[in-house]
Each structure stands twice: as C-alpha cells, then as structure tokens.
N, C-alpha and C positions, 0 to 999 in steps of 0.2 A: 171611230167611224171608218168604214171601208170605202176606198175609192174604186169605182167601177166604170169601165168604158163599155158601152153597149152600142151595137149597130142595129137599126131597124130598117126594114125594107119590104117592098111588095110590088107586084106588077098586075094585080087584078082589081077590078072595080074602080072605085074612086080613090086612086092611089094616094093623093095628098091628104084627103080626109081620113083615110085609114092610118096614115102616119100620125096625124093629130090625135085621133082616138087612142092609138097605141101609146103615145106620149103621155096623155092624161092618165091612162091605166098604170103606166110605169110609175108616175109620180105618186099615185094613190097607194100602190102596192109595194114599191121598193124604196123610194126615197126621192129627195129633192134633186132636181137637175141643176147642176152648177154651171155647166157649159154645154152648148149644143152647136153643131156644125150647121152650115147651110144644107139644104136638101140638094142632092145630086141625082142626075139621071144617067143610067148606063144600060147598054144593051145587055140582054140576059147572058149570064156566064155559065158555062157548062153545057146547058141544053139551050141552044140558041134560037130555036123556032118558036119563040114566044114573045110577048110584049116586053118593052124596056122596063127596068126597075127604077123606082125612086128609093134612095137610101139616105139615112141621116145617122150621125153618131152623137151620143150623149156621154158626158161625164157626170156621174152622180155619186152621192154619198148615201150610205145605208148601214144599218146595224146588222143586216142579213149576212149570212155566210154564203159561200159560192153555191152550195147545193140548194139552199133556200132560194137564191136568186134564179138558178136554173129552173126549179120547180115553178116559181112565180112566172117566169117568162113563158114557159110551156102552157101554163094556165091562161095567161093573157092571150096567147096565140089561139088556144082552143076557144076561149070566150069570143074572140073575134071571128071565129068560123074556119080556122085553119084545120085542114084534114091532110095528113101525110099519106101519099100514095107511092111516090117515087122520088129519087134523088134529083135535085135541081129543077123540080117542077114549078109551074106557075103557082103563085100563092098570094093571098090577100095580105098576109103579114108574116114576117120572119123576124125573130129577135135572137141575136147572138151575143154572148159575152166575149169581149175582145181581151180585156185585161181586168184583173182583180188585184188591187194593190200592186206589189211586185212578185206575187206568188206564181209558182209553177205547179200545176196540177195535171197529172196524166192518168186518168182513170177511164174505165170502159165507157161511162156515161158522161164524163166531163173532162174537157181539155182546155186548160187556161195556161198561157195565152192561146187564143184561137189558133189552131194548128195551120191554117191556110192563109192567115191574114197577110203575111209577107208577099204572097203571090197574087194578091187581089187589089188592083188599083182602086176599085170602088169602095174598099175598106180604108186603104191608106190615105187617099186624098182627103176625105172628110175628117179622118182622125188627125191628119197633119194640121188641119185648120185649127183644131183646139188643143192639140198636144204634140207639137213638132219636136220638142226636146225630151219627151218621155222616153226612157230607155226600155227597149224590149228585153225582158229578163232572161231570155234564152239566147238571142243572137247578139246581145250586148251592143246594139246599134240603136240610134234614135229612130223614132217613127219617120222623121223627115229623111234620114239616110235610107231607111227601108223603101220609101217611096221613090227616091232617086235611083235605086237599083232594081226596082220592080220591072219584071219583063212582061207583065200583062199588057197586051196591046189594046185592050178596050178603052175607048175614050170615056172619060167621066166629065160630064158637063153640069154646070150649076143650073138648077131648075128655077125658072122664072127669074 
C-alpha cells in the first residue's frame, strides 16, 4: 500500500459541500482516508482578487501509482466541473498530491513532493495537523519545521 497526502480546496459555490463531495469521490476512486485535517480558510494565494479558499489535507492508502493518482484527481476535478483557464484562478475544486510515500518525482506533468508546499502556509498548517513529524524527502525537514520557517504571510484560520 502506498501512503499519499492530498490537499483539496476551492473557493467557488458551496465550498464546504464541494469539499465533502470531493472527499467521497477520492474515497471511491483512490482509497481509504486514514487521517484528515480540519478544514481551513485562507485568502486567495497568487491571484488575490477572489473569494477565500477552504482547504483540507488527507492521508490515504492506495494501490494506485503516482500517475494513476494524478489522472484520477484530474478526472474528479473535471467531474465536479473544474475548467482550467488561467493560473491561480477561482475554482470549485482543486486536488494536489503533496507527498507519495517518500518518493521524489520530477517530471513534466508530475512533481512530488509538491514543489511549492514549503512556501504555502495553507498547505503546511493542515498537513502539520496530521503529519507533523513526516520528513520532507527533499528538504530533510519535518512538516512542522517547514511550517515554522514558512514565510507566507497569509493567515490560515480553522473553518467553523
């Protein structure tokens, strides 16, 4: 079994319901969720003139390989109505692979660990909730240490 950390998020429509629907689709298509963070709310990152995002991190186990997981995540996004127009745009749902076991993959269409996670508080805060002592396979620091040194100024607040 492979251990996978995913982050889901969105800022359009019924944000919380979208996360719940996405979670159900992930369970059906990828595997059992073993741990999940609380849901957090954060101002939009990158393109700031849009609604705040809700985000949540999952740890799950699956027999799928990284490319199969990526294809499945993209299919779930599409099924839920995501259409990609521009970088950092508002979206109903987004699913990113953060970590896959302790593997490092750097290909044109797939980068694991997620290449920007150490710079994004909205990723590190919920990930720290469920995996504080997991070692980042590139930076050789725990997730908690990465959060402590993260320079992202955006506030990440627990939703509800």
